[in-house]
N, C-alpha and C positions, 0 to 999 in steps of 0.2 A: 541527408541519409543515403546510405548505399542502396542501390537498386537491388531488390530481392526477388526471389521467385514469386510468381503469381499466386494469389490466394486461391484455394479451391474449396468447394463446399464440404462440410463435415458437421458432425454433431458430437458434442461432449456433454457430460453431466457433472454435477457437484460430486456424486458418488464415484464417478469413474475418472475424472481429471486428476493429473498429477497434484499431490497435496504436499505442502511443506509447513514446517514450524520455523517461525522467526519473530523476534521482538515480541513474544508471548501471544502471537496470533496464528491461527490456522489459515493458510492460504491455499486455495485451489485454483489452478490455471485453467481458464476456460478458452482463452484465446492468446497466443503469444505472437510476437512479431514474425517468427518463422511461419506460423500458420496463416497470417493476415498479409503477408508481403510487406510487412513493416508498418502498415497502416495504423494499427492500433493494438492494444492488449487489453484483456478483461480478466479480472480476478474476483472470485468469490472469497469473502473473508468472514471468519468468526472471531470476534474480538472480545476480551474480557474488560470489565471496568477499569478505568484509568489508563487503558492502552492508547497509543497514538503518538505520533512524532512531535518533536519540538520544532521551532521555526526553521523553515527550508523553502526552497522553490525549485521548479523544475523547468527545462527547456521544452517541456511538452505540456499540453492542456491535460488537467486531470478532472475526472468526473467520478461522482460517488451517487449511488442510489441506495438508500436506507431500506432495508427489507424489514428489520425489526431492531428495536433498541432506540436510544437517545444519544445523540453526539453533539458536542459543542465544537465548532470550527472558529478559528481566527484567521481571517484573511484581509490583508491590507489594513490591519488595525481594528477591523470590525468584527464583533462576535456574531456568529450565526448559529442558530439552533436548529437541529434536524431530527426529525423522528420517522417513523414508518411512512413510506410512500414519498419521502422528500428526495429531490434531485439537487445535488450541489455541484456547481462548476467552479473550478479554480483555474483561471486562465494562466498560460505559461508566464513565467516571470513574476507571478504573485507570491509574496512570502505568506506562508500559511503554517498552521499547526492544527491538531484536533485532539480531542479527549472523549473517550467513551464514558458516558454518565451513567448508564443503566448497567445492570449485572452483566449482561452481554449485549452485543450488537452484531447483526448479520448484515453485510452490505456487499454491493457490487462496486468495484473500483476499476476504472479504465483510464488509459493513457492514450493521447493521440499526438504524434505518432507513437508507435511501440518503443520499447527500450527498457523502461523502469522494471518490468518483470524479470529481467535478468538479475536484479539484486536478490530476488527470492530464489530463483532457480540455481543461481551460482553460489550464493552465500547461505542459503537456508538449509535446514536438515529435513530430509524426507520424513513426512509424518508417519508415525507408527500406527495412528488411529485418527480418525476424522473428528478430533476434539481439540480443545485449546491445549497447548503443549503443557506437560507438567512443569512445575515451577523450578525444578532443578536444571532445566534446559538453558544453555547460553543464549543470550539475547540474539547474538550475531554468531552463529556456529562457524562461519568462515573467517571471523576475526575482523577487528575494526581496521586494521591496516589494508586488508584486501578490500573491505567495504569502501574506504576512502578512494582507493585507486579506481574502483568500478564506478563510484559516484561521479567522479570526474569524467570518465569515459562516456557514461550515458546521460549526463547533464542534469544531475541532481546536486544541489548546492546547499549546504548547511548554512545557517545564518546565526551568528553569535549576538543574540539580543535577548532581553528578558521575555519570558512567555507567561502571561497571567494564568494560562490553563495549567501551569506546572509549579506555580509558587510553592516553595516549602517542599518539593519533591526532587529527589535526585534524578539527573538526566542520564539517559543511556548513550 
């Protein structure tokens, strides 16, 4: 990773941080690579039932802390159930997916080192309210071609394999 400016102390909140809509989720940026000297990123997310990505892996470690709701993860072929107060670690290079099982789920999602947050800030739509996006919003406002180019740049890799969490459901 390129050397970046040193991180400096700051405070941000879910109510004030930059908010985006993408893939049916409300994302609030609490820490970006720009703010942390590239060390990590942290996002607060409000996710509806059924949301979550298909199989993929990252060149970064990914962490989740579930504030409320129920989520099923698949990582290295194992099913992991997570609820309020759960911490989930997905080590870099681990093929994984997840699905929100409750009506909604609220979570913290972080990446070490930073980089993934760029998919949201560069491809997402600025949220007009701090709510789950309306159903008529495109999943990826910046377009799939732009997404694929950015995924390659930041080290996110889609995996073409069956996903038991999405059987019978159309992929985005």
